[in-house]
C-alpha positions as CSV (number, residue, x, y, z in Angstrom):
1,M,49.0,54.4,48.7
2,P,52.1,52.4,48.5
3,S,51.9,49.0,47.0
4,S,54.1,46.0,47.2
5,S,53.5,45.3,43.5
6,I,56.4,45.2,41.1
7,S,54.8,47.9,38.8
8,R,54.4,50.2,41.8
9,R,58.0,49.6,42.9
10,Q,59.3,50.4,39.5
11,L,57.1,53.4,39.1
12,L,58.6,55.1,42.2
13,A,62.1,53.8,42.1
14,G,63.5,56.5,39.8
15,A,61.8,59.4,41.6
16,S,62.9,58.1,45.0
17,C,66.6,57.8,43.9
18,V,66.5,61.4,42.6
19,A,65.0,62.7,45.8
20,A,67.4,60.7,47.9
21,A,70.3,62.2,46.0
22,A,68.9,65.7,46.4
23,V,68.9,65.5,50.2
24,A,72.1,63.4,50.6
25,G,74.8,64.9,52.8
26,G,73.1,66.9,55.5
27,V,72.0,66.3,59.0
28,F,70.5,68.5,61.6
29,G,67.0,69.8,61.7
30,A,65.1,71.6,59.0
31,G,67.9,73.8,58.0
32,G,68.0,77.6,58.0
33,A,64.5,78.3,56.9
34,H,63.4,81.7,55.8
35,A,61.0,83.8,57.9
36,A,57.5,82.7,56.9
37,P,55.3,85.3,55.2
38,R,52.3,86.8,56.9
39,R,50.1,85.2,54.4
40,Y,50.9,82.5,51.8
41,T,50.1,83.0,48.2
42,P,49.8,80.2,45.6
43,D,53.3,80.5,44.1
44,W,56.5,78.6,44.9
45,D,58.4,81.7,46.1
46,S,55.7,82.0,48.9
47,V,55.0,78.4,49.9
48,D,58.7,77.6,49.8
49,Q,59.1,79.9,52.9
50,H,57.0,77.5,55.0
51,P,59.0,75.8,57.7
52,P,58.8,72.1,56.7
53,A,59.5,70.2,59.9
54,P,58.5,72.0,63.1
55,E,60.1,71.2,66.5
56,W,57.1,69.0,67.6
57,F,57.5,66.9,64.5
58,Q,61.2,66.4,65.0
59,D,60.5,65.5,68.6
60,A,57.7,63.0,67.8
61,K,59.7,60.4,65.8
62,F,57.0,57.8,65.5
63,G,53.5,57.7,64.0
64,I,50.9,55.1,63.0
65,Y,48.4,55.0,60.1
66,F,46.3,52.4,58.5
67,H,45.1,51.2,55.1
68,W,41.4,50.3,55.7
69,G,38.5,50.6,53.3
70,A,36.4,48.9,50.7
71,F,39.6,47.3,49.4
72,S,39.9,45.4,52.7
73,V,36.7,43.4,52.1
74,P,38.0,40.9,49.5
75,A,41.0,40.4,51.8
76,H,43.0,39.3,48.9
77,D,46.1,40.4,46.8
78,N,46.7,43.8,48.3
79,E,45.3,47.3,48.5
80,W,45.5,47.6,44.7
81,Y,42.8,45.0,44.4
82,P,40.4,47.6,42.8
83,R,42.9,48.0,40.0
84,N,44.2,44.5,39.6
85,M,40.7,42.8,39.6
86,Y,40.2,44.3,36.1
87,L,43.6,43.1,34.9
88,S,42.9,39.9,33.0
89,G,44.8,36.9,34.3
90,S,46.1,38.6,37.4
91,T,45.9,37.0,40.8
92,A,43.2,39.4,41.8
93,N,41.3,38.9,38.6
94,R,41.2,35.1,39.0
95,H,40.2,35.4,42.6
96,H,37.4,37.9,41.7
97,K,36.0,35.7,39.0
98,A,36.0,32.7,41.3
99,I,34.4,34.4,44.3
100,Y,32.3,37.2,42.9
101,G,32.0,36.8,39.2
102,D,33.4,38.6,36.2
103,P,34.3,42.2,37.0
104,S,32.1,43.4,34.1
105,A,29.1,42.1,36.0
106,W,30.4,42.5,39.5
107,P,32.3,45.8,39.6
108,Y,34.5,47.2,42.4
109,H,31.8,49.6,43.6
110,N,29.7,46.6,44.7
111,F,32.1,46.5,47.7
112,V,30.8,49.9,48.6
113,D,27.1,49.7,47.6
114,G,26.8,46.1,48.7
115,G,26.2,42.9,46.7
116,R,26.3,39.1,47.0
117,D,29.1,36.8,46.1
118,L,28.6,33.7,44.0
119,A,27.9,31.7,47.2
120,G,25.1,34.1,48.1
121,N,26.9,35.8,50.9
122,A,26.3,39.5,51.5
123,V,29.4,41.6,50.7
124,K,29.9,45.2,51.7
125,F,32.3,47.6,53.4
126,A,30.1,48.2,56.4
127,P,32.0,48.1,59.8
128,K,29.8,48.6,62.8
129,L,30.8,50.3,66.0
130,K,31.0,48.2,69.1
131,S,28.3,50.3,70.6
132,A,26.1,49.2,67.8
133,G,27.0,45.5,68.2
134,G,30.0,45.5,65.8
135,E,33.8,45.0,66.2
136,F,34.9,48.6,65.4
137,D,36.0,50.9,68.2
138,P,38.2,53.9,67.2
139,D,39.0,54.6,70.8
140,E,40.5,51.1,71.3
141,W,42.5,51.6,68.1
142,V,43.9,54.9,69.4
143,Q,44.7,53.5,72.8
144,L,46.8,50.8,71.0
145,F,48.6,53.6,69.2
146,V,49.4,55.3,72.5
147,D,50.6,52.0,74.0
148,A,52.8,51.6,70.9
149,G,54.5,54.9,71.7
150,A,53.1,56.8,68.7
151,K,53.0,60.6,68.9
152,F,50.9,61.1,65.8
153,A,48.4,58.9,64.0
154,G,45.5,59.0,61.6
155,P,43.7,57.3,58.7
156,V,44.1,56.9,55.0
157,A,41.2,59.2,54.4
158,E,41.1,58.3,50.7
159,H,43.1,55.7,48.8
160,H,43.6,55.4,45.0
161,D,40.1,53.9,44.8
162,G,38.3,57.2,45.1
163,F,36.2,56.4,48.2
164,S,36.2,59.2,50.7
165,M,36.2,58.3,54.4
166,W,34.2,61.4,55.4
167,G,30.9,63.0,54.6
168,S,32.1,64.7,51.4
169,Q,30.0,67.3,49.7
170,V,32.1,67.0,46.5
171,N,32.2,63.2,46.3
172,E,29.0,61.2,46.7
173,W,31.3,58.1,47.0
174,N,31.9,58.6,50.7
175,S,31.5,56.7,54.0
176,V,28.5,58.7,55.2
177,D,26.3,58.4,52.1
178,K,27.4,54.9,51.2
179,G,29.1,51.9,52.8
180,P,29.2,52.0,56.6
181,G,27.2,55.2,56.9
182,L,29.8,56.6,59.3
183,N,32.0,59.7,59.2
184,L,35.1,57.7,59.7
185,L,37.5,60.6,59.5
186,R,35.6,62.5,62.1
187,L,35.5,59.5,64.4
188,F,39.3,59.0,64.2
189,T,39.9,62.7,64.5
190,T,37.9,62.9,67.8
191,A,39.6,59.8,69.2
192,I,43.1,60.8,68.3
193,R,42.7,64.4,69.7
194,A,41.2,63.0,72.9
195,K,44.4,61.0,73.5
196,G,46.7,64.0,72.9
197,L,48.2,62.7,69.7
198,K,48.9,64.9,66.7
199,L,46.6,64.1,63.8
200,L,47.8,62.8,60.5
201,V,45.5,62.5,57.5
202,A,46.8,60.5,54.5
203,M,45.5,61.2,51.0
204,H,46.3,59.0,48.0
205,H,43.8,60.4,45.5
206,A,46.3,61.9,43.0
207,Y,46.8,58.5,41.4
208,N,43.0,57.8,41.2
209,F,42.8,59.7,37.9
210,N,46.4,59.2,36.8
211,G,46.5,55.5,36.2
212,F,45.0,53.5,39.0
213,Y,41.9,52.4,37.1
214,G,43.8,51.8,33.9
215,Y,42.2,48.4,33.3
216,A,38.6,49.3,34.4
217,P,36.0,49.7,31.6
218,A,34.9,53.2,30.6
219,Q,31.9,54.4,32.5
220,S,28.9,56.2,31.2
221,D,27.3,57.2,34.5
222,P,28.6,60.6,35.7
223,S,28.8,59.4,39.3
224,L,30.8,56.3,38.3
225,K,33.1,58.4,36.2
226,K,34.0,60.2,39.3
227,L,34.7,57.1,41.3
228,Y,36.8,55.5,38.6
229,G,38.8,58.7,37.8
230,Q,37.3,59.2,34.3
231,L,36.2,62.9,34.5
232,S,37.8,65.5,32.3
233,R,41.3,66.6,33.4
234,E,40.0,70.0,34.5
235,Q,37.3,68.4,36.6
236,E,39.7,65.8,38.1
237,N,42.2,68.4,39.1
238,Q,39.5,70.6,40.7
239,L,38.1,67.6,42.5
240,W,41.6,66.7,43.8
241,Y,41.9,70.2,45.4
242,D,38.3,70.2,46.6
243,K,38.7,67.0,48.5
244,L,41.9,68.3,50.2
245,K,40.1,71.5,51.2
246,E,37.3,69.5,52.8
247,V,39.8,67.4,54.8
248,V,41.7,70.5,55.9
249,D,38.4,72.2,57.0
250,L,36.9,69.1,58.7
251,A,39.9,67.6,60.4
252,Q,42.5,70.4,60.7
253,P,45.3,67.9,60.4
254,D,48.7,68.5,61.9
255,I,50.2,66.4,59.1
256,L,48.7,66.1,55.7
257,W,50.5,63.2,54.1
258,Q,50.2,62.6,50.3
259,D,51.2,59.6,48.2
260,F,52.8,59.7,44.8
261,S,51.7,61.2,41.5
262,L,51.4,64.8,42.7
263,D,53.6,65.7,39.7
264,A,50.7,64.7,37.5
265,V,48.3,67.1,39.2
266,D,48.0,70.6,37.8
267,E,50.6,72.8,39.3
268,K,48.1,75.6,40.0
269,Q,46.0,73.3,42.1
270,R,49.0,72.0,44.0
271,L,49.9,75.6,44.9
272,N,46.3,76.4,45.8
273,F,46.3,73.5,48.2
274,L,49.6,74.4,49.9
275,S,48.8,78.0,50.3
276,Y,45.3,77.2,51.7
277,Y,46.6,74.6,54.1
278,Y,49.4,76.8,55.4
279,N,47.1,79.9,55.8
280,Q,44.4,77.8,57.6
281,A,47.1,76.4,59.9
282,D,48.2,80.0,60.8
283,S,44.6,80.8,61.6
284,W,44.5,77.8,63.9
285,G,47.7,78.9,65.5
286,R,49.5,75.6,64.7
287,E,52.6,74.5,62.9
288,V,51.8,71.8,60.3
289,V,53.6,69.4,58.0
290,A,52.9,68.6,54.4
291,T,54.7,65.6,53.0
292,Y,55.5,64.6,49.4
293,K,57.1,61.9,47.3
294,D,57.0,64.0,44.1
295,G,55.5,67.1,42.7
296,M,56.8,69.6,45.3
297,N,59.8,71.9,45.4
298,G,60.9,70.2,48.6
299,K,61.6,73.4,50.5
300,G,58.4,73.9,52.5
301,E,57.4,70.3,52.7
302,V,58.9,67.0,54.1
303,F,60.1,64.3,51.8
304,D,58.8,60.8,52.4
305,Y,60.7,57.7,51.5
306,E,58.4,54.8,50.8
307,R,59.5,51.6,52.7
308,G,63.0,52.9,53.3
309,G,65.3,55.7,54.1
310,P,68.8,57.0,53.3
311,A,71.9,54.9,53.8
312,D,73.5,57.7,55.9
313,L,72.6,60.9,57.6
314,A,70.4,63.1,55.4
315,A,68.9,66.5,55.6
316,P,66.6,68.3,55.6
317,Y,64.5,66.4,58.1
318,W,62.7,63.5,56.4
319,L,60.0,60.8,56.9
320,T,59.5,57.2,55.9
321,D,56.2,55.4,55.6
322,D,56.6,51.6,56.1
323,S,54.3,48.7,56.8
324,I,54.3,45.8,59.2
325,S,53.8,43.5,56.2
326,S,55.9,43.1,53.1
327,S,53.1,41.6,51.1
328,S,50.3,44.2,51.5
329,W,49.4,47.5,53.1
330,C,45.8,46.3,53.7
331,Y,44.6,43.2,55.4
332,T,44.6,40.0,53.3
333,E,44.1,36.4,54.3
334,G,47.4,34.9,55.1
335,I,49.2,38.2,55.4
336,G,52.7,37.9,56.6
337,Y,54.5,40.3,59.0
338,Y,58.0,41.6,59.7
339,S,59.4,40.7,63.1
340,I,59.4,43.1,66.0
341,Q,63.2,43.2,65.8
342,Q,63.1,44.2,62.1
343,M,60.6,47.0,62.7
344,L,62.3,48.2,66.0
345,H,65.8,48.2,64.7
346,S,64.9,49.9,61.4
347,F,63.0,52.6,63.4
348,I,66.1,53.2,65.5
349,D,68.2,53.4,62.4
350,R,65.9,55.9,60.8
351,V,65.8,58.2,63.8
352,S,69.6,58.1,63.9
353,K,69.7,59.4,60.3
354,N,67.5,62.4,61.0
355,G,64.1,61.0,60.2
356,N,60.7,60.0,61.5
357,M,58.9,56.7,60.9
358,L,55.2,56.4,60.0
359,L,54.2,52.7,60.4
360,N,51.2,51.3,58.7
361,I,48.9,48.6,60.1
362,A,46.2,46.6,58.2
363,P,42.9,46.2,60.1
364,M,40.3,43.7,58.9
365,A,37.2,45.0,57.1
366,D,35.0,44.7,60.2
367,G,37.4,46.9,62.3
368,T,39.3,44.1,64.0
369,I,43.1,44.6,64.4
370,P,44.7,41.1,64.4
371,Q,46.7,40.2,67.5
372,A,49.9,39.7,65.4
373,Q,49.8,43.3,64.4
374,K,49.1,44.4,68.0
375,S,52.2,42.5,69.2
376,I,54.5,44.3,66.8
377,L,53.1,47.7,67.9
378,L,53.4,46.8,71.6
379,G,56.9,45.5,71.0
380,I,58.0,48.9,69.7
381,G,56.0,50.5,72.5
382,D,57.9,48.5,75.1
383,H,61.2,49.9,73.9
384,L,59.9,53.4,73.8
385,K,58.3,53.2,77.2
386,R,61.6,52.1,78.8
387,F,64.2,53.9,76.7
388,G,62.2,56.7,75.1
389,E,64.7,59.3,76.3
390,S,67.1,58.1,73.7
391,V,64.5,58.6,70.9
392,Y,61.9,61.2,71.7
393,S,63.1,64.9,71.4
394,T,66.5,63.7,70.3
395,R,68.5,64.9,67.3
396,A,70.9,63.2,64.9
397,W,74.6,63.4,65.7
398,T,77.3,63.9,63.1
399,A,77.6,60.1,62.7
400,Y,74.5,57.9,62.6
401,G,76.2,54.8,63.9
402,E,78.5,51.8,63.1
403,G,78.4,48.1,62.6
404,P,78.1,45.5,59.9
405,T,74.4,45.8,59.2
406,K,73.7,48.4,56.5
407,M,70.1,49.7,56.4
408,G,68.4,52.0,54.0
409,G,69.8,53.4,50.7
410,G,66.5,54.7,49.2
411,S,62.9,53.8,48.9
412,F,61.9,50.1,48.9
413,T,64.7,48.9,51.2
414,A,63.3,46.4,53.6
415,P,63.4,46.8,57.4
416,T,66.4,44.9,58.8
417,A,67.3,43.5,62.2
418,G,70.7,44.5,63.5
419,T,73.2,42.7,65.6
420,A,75.0,43.2,68.9
421,Q,77.8,44.8,66.8
422,D,75.5,47.5,65.4
423,I,75.3,50.8,67.2
424,R,73.1,53.8,66.4
425,F,73.6,57.3,67.8
426,T,71.3,60.1,68.9
427,R,71.9,63.2,71.1
428,N,69.8,65.4,73.3
429,K,68.8,68.8,72.1
430,A,71.1,70.4,74.7
431,D,74.0,68.6,72.9
432,D,75.6,67.4,76.1
433,V,74.4,63.8,76.1
434,L,75.1,61.2,73.4
435,Y,73.1,58.0,73.3
436,A,74.5,54.9,71.8
437,T,71.8,52.2,71.1
438,V,73.2,48.7,70.7
439,L,71.0,46.4,68.6
440,G,71.6,43.4,70.8
441,W,73.5,42.5,74.0
442,P,77.2,42.7,73.2
443,G,78.5,40.8,76.2
444,S,80.7,42.0,79.0
445,S,82.6,44.5,76.9
446,L,81.8,46.9,74.1
447,T,84.2,48.9,72.0
448,V,82.5,51.9,70.2
449,K,84.8,52.3,67.3
450,T,83.5,55.6,66.2
451,L,84.7,57.2,69.5
452,N,88.4,56.4,68.9
453,S,91.1,58.9,69.9
454,D,91.9,59.8,66.3
455,R,88.4,61.1,65.7
456,I,87.2,62.7,69.0
457,D,88.5,64.2,72.2
458,L,86.6,62.7,75.1
459,S,88.3,64.6,77.9
460,S,84.9,66.2,78.8
461,L,83.1,62.9,79.2
462,T,81.8,62.7,82.7
463,S,79.9,59.4,82.9
464,V,78.7,56.4,80.9
465,K,75.6,54.6,82.1
466,L,73.4,51.8,80.8
467,L,69.7,52.8,80.7
468,G,67.8,50.6,83.2
469,A,64.9,48.2,82.8
470,T,62.4,50.9,83.5
471,A,62.3,54.5,82.4
472,G,64.4,56.9,84.4
473,T,66.7,54.2,85.9
474,Y,70.3,53.7,85.1
475,I,73.1,51.2,85.7
476,D,76.5,52.9,86.5
477,L,79.4,51.6,84.5
478,P,83.2,51.8,85.2
479,T,85.1,54.6,83.6
480,P,85.7,53.6,80.0
481,A,89.1,53.5,78.2
482,Q,89.6,55.4,75.0
483,G,92.3,54.3,72.5
484,S,93.0,54.3,68.8
485,S,90.5,51.4,68.3
486,G,87.6,53.1,70.1
487,L,86.0,53.6,73.5
488,T,85.9,50.4,75.4
489,V,83.0,50.1,77.9
490,T,82.8,47.4,80.6
491,L,79.3,46.0,80.9
492,P,77.6,43.5,83.3
493,S,78.7,40.0,82.6
494,S,75.3,39.1,81.3
495,A,72.3,41.2,80.1
496,P,70.6,42.6,83.3
497,Y,67.2,42.5,81.6
498,S,65.6,41.4,78.3
499,A,65.2,44.1,75.6
500,G,65.2,44.5,71.8
501,A,68.1,46.9,72.1
502,Y,70.3,48.4,74.9
503,V,71.2,52.1,75.3
504,L,74.4,53.7,76.7
505,K,74.1,57.2,77.9
506,L,77.3,59.3,77.6
507,A,77.2,62.6,79.5
508,F,79.6,65.5,78.9
509,S,80.5,68.5,81.0
510,G,79.8,70.7,78.0
511,R,78.8,70.2,74.4
512,I,79.6,66.8,72.8
513,P,83.0,67.3,71.2
514,G,83.1,67.6,67.4
515,L,83.7,64.3,65.6
516,R,86.2,64.1,62.7
517,P,84.2,62.6,59.7
518,L,85.4,59.6,57.8
519,A,84.4,61.2,54.5
520,G,83.7,64.7,53.5
521,A,83.5,67.4,56.1
522,V,81.4,68.7,59.1
523,G,80.7,72.4,59.3
524,F,79.8,74.1,62.6
525,G,77.9,77.3,63.2
526,D,80.1,78.2,66.2
527,V,83.8,78.1,66.8
528,D,85.5,75.1,68.5
529,Y,83.3,72.7,66.5
530,S,80.1,73.6,68.3
531,G,76.7,74.9,67.6
532,R,74.6,73.9,64.7
533,A,76.3,71.3,62.5
534,A,76.0,70.1,58.9
535,V,77.5,66.9,57.6
536,L,78.8,67.7,54.2
537,A,79.3,64.8,51.8
538,L,81.3,65.2,48.6
539,G,79.6,67.7,46.3
540,D,78.6,71.3,45.6
541,Y,76.5,73.3,48.0
542,T,74.7,76.4,47.0
543,T,73.3,78.7,49.7
544,D,70.0,76.8,49.6
545,R,71.7,73.5,50.0
546,V,73.9,74.7,52.8
547,M,70.7,75.7,54.6
548,S,69.1,72.4,53.9
549,A,72.1,70.7,55.3
550,G,71.6,72.5,58.6
551,L,73.6,75.7,58.5
552,G,72.3,79.2,57.9
553,P,73.9,81.2,55.1
554,R,77.2,82.8,56.2
555,T,77.3,81.1,59.6
556,L,80.2,78.6,59.0
557,S,82.6,79.3,61.9
558,S,84.6,76.0,62.3
559,L,85.3,73.0,60.1
560,R,86.4,69.4,60.5
561,L,87.7,67.5,57.5
562,A,88.1,63.8,56.7
563,P,91.6,62.9,55.7
564,G,92.2,63.7,52.0
565,Y,89.3,66.1,51.6
566,Q,89.1,69.9,51.2
567,V,86.5,72.5,51.3
568,I,86.4,75.6,49.0
569,G,84.2,78.3,50.4
570,Y,82.8,81.2,48.5
571,S,81.5,84.6,49.7
572,D,78.5,84.6,47.4
573,D,76.0,82.1,46.3
574,D,76.6,79.7,43.3
575,F,80.3,79.5,43.9
576,T,81.1,83.2,43.1
577,G,82.9,86.0,44.9
578,T,86.0,85.6,47.1
579,S,87.0,82.0,47.7
580,W,89.0,80.3,50.4
581,T,90.4,76.7,50.4
582,F,90.4,74.7,53.7
583,N,92.4,71.5,53.7
584,V,92.9,71.1,57.5
585,D,90.7,71.3,60.5
586,N,90.0,74.8,61.6
587,P,88.4,75.4,65.0
588,D,88.0,79.2,64.4
589,L,87.6,80.6,61.0
590,R,88.1,84.1,62.5
591,N,91.8,83.2,62.4
592,T,91.7,83.2,58.6
593,G,89.5,86.2,58.3
594,N,86.4,84.4,56.8
595,N,84.3,83.6,59.8
596,D,80.6,83.8,58.9
597,Q,81.6,84.7,55.3
598,V,80.9,81.5,53.4
599,A,77.7,81.5,51.4
600,S,78.3,78.5,49.2
601,L,81.0,75.8,49.2
602,K,82.4,72.7,47.4
603,V,83.5,69.6,49.2
604,Q,86.2,67.8,47.2
605,F,89.1,65.4,47.3
606,Q,92.4,67.1,47.8
607,P,93.9,66.9,44.3
608,S,97.5,66.4,45.6
609,T,96.6,63.5,47.9
610,Y,96.9,59.9,46.7
611,F,94.2,57.4,47.6
612,R,93.7,53.7,47.8
613,I,90.4,53.0,46.0
614,T,89.0,49.7,47.5
615,N,86.1,47.6,46.4
616,V,83.6,47.0,49.2
617,T,82.8,43.4,48.2
618,D,86.2,41.9,47.4
619,G,88.5,44.3,49.4
620,L,90.9,44.6,46.5
621,A,92.4,47.9,45.4
622,L,92.1,49.5,42.0
623,D,95.2,48.6,40.1
624,S,96.8,50.1,37.0
625,G,99.2,47.2,36.5
626,G,102.2,49.5,36.3
627,D,103.9,50.9,33.2
628,V,101.5,49.5,30.7
629,A,100.4,50.6,27.3
630,A,97.5,53.0,26.7
631,G,94.3,51.0,26.5
632,A,95.3,48.4,29.0
633,N,92.6,47.1,31.3
634,L,92.4,48.3,34.9
635,K,92.6,45.5,37.4
636,Q,92.3,44.9,41.1
637,W,94.9,43.8,43.5
638,T,95.5,43.0,47.2
639,W,96.8,46.2,48.8
640,N,100.6,46.2,49.2
641,G,101.4,49.9,49.1
642,S,102.6,49.8,45.5
643,N,102.3,53.1,43.5
644,N,100.3,51.0,41.0
645,L,97.5,51.0,43.5
646,Q,97.6,54.7,44.3
647,W,95.4,57.3,42.6
648,Q,94.8,61.1,42.6
649,V,91.2,62.2,42.4
650,V,91.3,65.6,40.5
651,D,88.2,67.8,40.0
652,V,87.6,68.7,36.4
653,G,84.4,70.7,36.9
654,G,80.8,70.0,36.6
655,G,80.8,67.5,39.4
656,Y,83.3,65.2,37.6
657,Y,86.7,63.9,38.5
658,R,89.6,62.2,36.7
659,L,91.4,59.3,38.4
660,V,95.1,59.6,37.9
661,N,97.5,56.6,38.6
662,R,100.7,57.3,40.5
663,T,102.9,54.9,38.5
664,N,102.0,55.7,34.9
665,G,100.1,59.0,35.1
666,M,97.3,57.6,33.0
667,V,93.6,58.0,33.9
668,A,90.7,55.6,34.2
669,D,88.8,55.5,30.9
670,G,85.3,54.2,30.3
671,W,86.3,53.6,26.6
672,G,82.8,54.2,25.3
673,A,81.4,51.0,26.7
674,T,77.8,50.4,25.9
675,S,76.9,47.2,27.9
676,D,77.3,45.8,31.4
677,G,80.5,43.9,31.9
678,A,82.7,46.0,29.7
679,A,86.3,46.5,31.0
680,V,87.6,49.8,32.4
681,R,90.8,50.8,30.6
682,Q,93.4,53.5,31.1
683,A,94.9,56.2,28.8
684,P,96.7,59.5,28.8
685,W,94.4,62.4,29.9
686,N,92.7,64.0,26.9
687,G,89.8,65.8,28.5
688,G,87.2,63.5,27.0
689,T,84.0,62.7,28.9
690,N,84.9,59.0,28.7
691,Q,87.7,59.9,31.2
692,Q,85.5,61.8,33.6
693,W,83.8,60.2,36.6
694,A,80.9,61.2,38.9
695,I,81.7,60.1,42.4
696,T,78.5,59.8,44.5
697,H,78.5,59.1,48.3
698,R,76.2,56.2,49.1
699,G,76.6,56.2,52.8
700,D,79.2,55.0,55.3
701,G,82.1,56.4,53.3
702,R,81.1,54.2,50.3
703,Y,80.9,55.6,46.8
704,S,79.8,54.7,43.3
705,I,82.0,55.9,40.5
706,A,80.0,56.5,37.3
707,N,81.5,57.3,33.9
708,R,80.3,60.4,32.2
709,T,80.0,58.9,28.7
710,T,78.8,55.4,29.5
711,G,76.7,56.1,32.6
712,L,78.0,52.8,34.0
713,V,79.8,52.5,37.3
714,L,83.0,50.8,38.3
715,D,82.3,47.2,39.2
716,G,84.6,44.9,41.2
717,G,82.8,41.8,39.9
718,G,82.2,40.1,43.3
719,N,84.6,38.0,45.3
720,V,87.2,37.8,42.6
721,P,90.9,37.0,43.0
722,S,93.8,39.5,42.6
723,G,94.4,40.4,39.0
724,S,90.8,40.4,38.0
725,V,89.6,43.1,35.5
726,T,87.6,46.0,36.8
727,K,84.4,46.3,34.8
728,Q,81.5,48.6,34.3
729,W,77.9,47.9,35.3
730,T,74.5,49.6,35.6
731,Y,74.2,51.0,39.1
732,G,72.2,48.9,41.5
733,S,72.1,47.7,45.1
734,S,75.2,45.4,45.0
735,T,78.2,46.2,47.1
736,N,80.3,45.1,44.0
737,L,79.5,48.6,42.7
738,L,80.7,50.5,45.9
739,W,84.2,51.7,46.6
740,T,86.0,53.4,49.5
741,F,88.7,56.1,49.3
742,T,91.5,56.0,51.8
743,A,94.0,58.9,51.9
744,L,97.6,57.8,52.0
């Protein structure tokens, strides 16, 4: 499964960014899914019709799984020990030689079959049940998961190492025939079902034969070839499918989670798996979830961010898998942990952005769960036990939250604790209650800036309460005051109880009023900004993408726009047919004769509007410098209202824009730069790709601005003084590379 290693991070980073971009911009639910076929067939047209995120999954929010197996025995390095022990000079390799001997003489499968280390100690993955005098009790594990507030749980049934945690008929390297002599998957399935949780089974075996054992010696024994992923490609692909089929038949999982490298598996076998799983689920009478990181079309399955999540609202509904430790997904001696606040606040953030969190723990090889791990789980459980109404069965709102702490932005973005200035929103499914979770006690007064009078009409707000110390109790609060700066709520003079976060409950006499977005647009399925909603970031939306964002085709009935944006709607897919341009809010598209007519749309900047383009790090505005010569460098300057600092953002097709200065009429020009740090210049418009820019929303109204020729993005350069040159740089995580657009 996931790994904290640099090579693993680099391996997934590109795929995660592409997937994140593909889902950016939407919000509610699973989108307008097609009607599922009576029986699925192994082709994309069929399996793409599968509803990806059923209601129970969107209600559940929180799950737990665990990396536990033969790789837990050495308790060193991380769960990639089976790979790294063969890599000469690596930490795992040096440890292995010191404790067990050279890997050529003491191979990984000794942890399964049993052996003795250099000190003569017996070594084997052989946990014993408590009933047999050991430390392992699956019922105790599952009770811990229940106490943590999880609604789904399950094991890593096979990791990259090729060892199956069930009595496999296709893989003799399994936990019944070798190692502990226990059908671990069956034990967990029974315990999890007995507690009323949904069952997740995680499979990581695609990478077993696609690179995991890249440093292991070639095997001659046919059985060892199977363990070390050295069969023929045809045999390996068939074995990949056969293992999944066994798991489906044995456990009937509600969620079948898969790790990366599916794109290296034969497409035919991927389709065989999906159609088999979906058809079996229909025969069970259950709605199931299949997840992916790569290798799927992403229409019938749920995308999983490893150790992260989006920076903003995202659709369709998504999942992240994260771990309580930054150093390893399995138990190791000296393993470190994130704090309860980091895990809790990142979980709340992810729910607010339309996702679920699957949290990994790392039991010891004998089946003991360390107390530090229990404490993290119980800390999350305490919040959910008391304030679960603001999490379970909720849905994302049209804004995820506010505050200085930015979380997410893709895979491998570490969990972060928020502050008392950070707020995250959720809403109930009836859409008449808005929850505002504050990630710390804010003091006797709190101003919710999002709820200012310029963005939302709160005349239907009937009450604001603070959720009490125990579930179902509330503290009444005075009538709040709304103004241009936000909704100001008076709170008790000191925190009435101790908690990791505090929740305000805002109740309305009808639906929560529609919120004006800060960037892009929000489309609604009903008039008067009600019904299903889709947050639409800058970009082009085919019918499929409109559906993924949360609206059915031809259901757009009202529209709210951020200042300076416009929406062009088309009657047919792929931006064809009759078109309409919307550049102001419209509560009822029937007034313009195009209610329920829009099949595809484009969200753009209004070409006639001038914008201040401001760097996130230094707060300076993009500056032409005035009436300068062609080829002059673009600079940055403290905002003073000058025309030198004002820009039109004009669509030139293909997802690209030109940036036109108000003073001199010239455009921003990448000038064919080839290296980081090159200056951005300006020149008269000539249509060249060096003058075209891709503007990508990165969350919270922040954008990267990438040149079509150079591929580099605008770079403020850090906390620089007025007059500094604007440069170009390879896109990364720095806020130096992010800009805001403010309509003037």
